[in-house]
C-alpha positions in Angstrom: 52.1 69.5 93.6 55.3 68.0 92.2 56.2 64.7 93.8 59.9 64.5 92.9 62.3 67.1 93.9 66.1 67.2 93.3 67.1 67.0 96.9 64.0 65.1 98.2 62.9 68.2 100.2 59.2 69.0 100.7 58.0 72.4 99.4 57.5 73.6 103.0 61.2 73.6 103.5 61.8 76.1 100.7 61.5 79.0 103.2 64.3 77.5 105.3 66.5 77.2 102.2 65.7 80.8 101.3 66.9 81.9 104.7 70.2 80.0 104.1 70.4 81.5 100.6 70.1 85.0 102.1 73.0 84.3 104.6 75.2 83.0 101.8 74.3 85.6 99.2 77.4 87.5 99.9 79.6 84.5 98.9 77.5 84.0 95.8 78.0 87.6 94.8 81.7 87.3 95.2 81.7 84.2 93.0 79.7 86.0 90.3 82.0 89.0 90.4 85.0 86.8 90.0 83.5 84.6 87.3 81.3 87.1 85.4 82.4 88.8 82.3 83.1 92.4 81.6 81.3 95.2 83.5 78.2 93.1 84.1 76.1 94.9 81.4 76.5 92.2 78.7 73.0 90.8 79.5 71.2 94.2 79.4 69.9 96.0 76.3 68.1 99.3 76.1 64.3 99.8 75.8 61.9 102.7 75.6 60.6 104.0 78.9 57.3 104.9 77.2 56.5 101.3 76.6 55.5 100.8 80.3 52.6 103.2 80.3 49.6 101.3 81.6 51.7 98.6 83.4 51.1 100.1 86.9 47.8 98.2 87.3 49.5 94.9 86.7 52.2 95.8 89.2 49.4 96.5 91.8 47.9 93.1 91.0 51.2 91.5 91.6 51.4 93.2 95.0 47.9 92.1 95.9 48.7 88.4 95.1 52.2 88.3 96.7 51.3 86.2 99.6 51.6 82.7 101.0 54.1 80.7 99.0 55.0 83.7 96.9 55.0 86.4 99.6 58.6 87.4 98.7 57.5 88.7 95.2 57.8 92.5 95.3 55.9 94.7 92.8 58.0 97.1 90.7 57.6 100.7 91.7 57.2 101.9 89.1 57.2 99.3 86.3 60.1 99.9 83.9 61.3 98.4 80.6 63.9 95.7 81.0 65.4 93.8 78.1 67.8 91.0 79.0 70.1 89.1 76.6 70.9 85.4 76.7 70.9 82.3 74.5 67.6 80.8 73.3 66.7 77.1 73.0 68.5 76.8 69.7 71.7 78.4 71.2 71.1 81.6 69.3 71.4 85.1 70.8 68.1 86.6 71.9 66.6 89.1 74.3 63.4 89.3 76.3 62.0 91.5 73.5 61.7 88.3 71.5 59.1 87.1 74.0 56.9 90.2 73.5 53.2 89.4 73.6 53.4 87.0 76.6 53.8 87.4 80.3 57.2 86.0 81.4 58.3 84.5 84.7 62.1 84.8 84.2 64.1 82.7 86.6 68.0 82.8 86.9 69.4 79.5 88.1 72.5 77.3 88.2 73.2 73.6 89.0 75.6 74.6 91.8 72.8 76.6 93.5 71.0 74.3 96.0 67.7 76.2 96.3 67.6 76.6 92.5 67.8 72.8 92.0 65.0 72.4 94.6 62.6 74.7 92.8 63.1 73.7 89.2 60.5 70.8 89.2 58.0 73.3 90.6 58.8 75.7 87.8 58.4 72.9 85.3 55.0 72.1 86.8 54.0 75.8 86.5 54.9 75.8 82.9 53.0 72.6 82.4 49.9 74.0 84.0 49.9 77.6 82.8 52.3 77.8 79.9 51.0 78.8 76.5 50.8 81.6 74.0 50.2 84.2 76.7 52.6 83.0 79.4 56.0 81.2 79.7 58.4 80.3 82.4 61.9 81.3 81.1 64.5 79.6 83.2 67.9 80.9 82.2 70.8 78.8 83.3 74.1 80.6 84.2 76.5 77.7 84.7 79.8 78.6 83.2 81.4 76.3 80.6 79.5 73.7 78.6 75.7 73.3 78.6 76.0 69.6 79.2 75.7 69.6 83.0 72.4 71.6 83.2 71.0 69.7 80.3 71.8 66.5 82.2 70.0 68.0 85.1 66.9 68.5 82.9 67.0 64.9 81.9 67.7 63.4 85.3 64.8 65.3 87.0 62.4 65.2 84.1 62.4 68.9 83.5 60.5 68.4 80.3 58.2 71.4 80.0 60.8 74.2 80.3 62.8 75.3 77.2 66.5 75.5 77.8 67.8 79.1 78.0 71.3 79.9 79.0 74.1 82.5 79.5 77.4 80.9 80.4 79.0 84.4 80.6 76.8 85.3 83.6 76.2 88.6 81.9 72.4 88.4 82.4 72.9 87.8 86.2 75.3 90.7 86.4 72.9 93.0 84.6 70.0 92.0 86.9 72.3 92.5 89.9 73.4 95.9 88.7 69.7 96.8 88.4 69.3 96.0 92.1 67.0 93.0 91.4 69.3 90.1 92.5 71.8 89.5 95.3 72.2 85.8 94.7 70.4 82.8 93.2 67.7 82.0 92.4 66.4 85.4 91.2 63.0 85.7 89.6 61.4 88.5 87.6 57.9 89.0 86.1 57.7 90.8 82.8 54.4 91.8 81.3 53.5 91.4 77.6 55.3 94.7 76.7 58.5 93.6 78.4 58.1 95.8 81.4 59.3 94.6 84.8 56.3 94.4 87.2 57.7 92.2 89.9 60.9 90.6 91.3 61.9 88.1 93.9 65.1 86.8 95.5 65.1 83.2 96.8 63.1 80.1 95.9 59.3 79.6 96.0 56.8 76.8 95.6 55.9 77.7 92.0 53.5 74.7 91.7 51.3 76.1 94.5 47.9 77.7 94.2 49.4 81.0 95.5 51.8 81.0 92.5 49.1 80.2 90.0 47.0 83.0 91.4 49.9 85.4 91.2 50.6 84.5 87.5 46.9 84.9 86.7 47.0 88.4 88.2 50.2 89.3 86.4 48.6 88.2 83.1 45.8 90.6 83.7 43.2 87.8 83.5 
């Protein structure tokens, strides 16, 4: 388990934070509507529905392992293609299609989101333990303005295993929200190797837990 957390809170208190996040989700949504750009679809691109044939078994595995610290993860019914657009580590435009070939845990976060800050070290630990050619934690920061504040956060809390992805337009959050997959932050999706959505979660989780590792192993199909 990770020892240092941004707010000094133990992992067990994440469920309490999640409850608070649920209560305040309406306020967050208002903030996103006022600060987001355009019609909220800037972060969404099209994909072929046929690409998700065969993903149902992975979604069932996600459902079977959604328990304990990751009980809030809901399997996609049915799995569907989902391509989201944001900036990559080099600041260049990319989509989740560029991550094809690996299972992706895509997390939307911001520095002003308290539960997001709390779970980032655990996401970092998950990437450190399980990240590789077949799996990546893709944490997409949606702070508006400069990238300096979230990059400082990475440095201050030794988030050294996660590549820096961002979308200061909030288009990716608005796209996920329009798809009915997010009501606030953090929001987490699981995409399989073909870019198909097989699971989604609202609120924080202890991503450095054994429950989380078992969930990811199941999502990878291994």
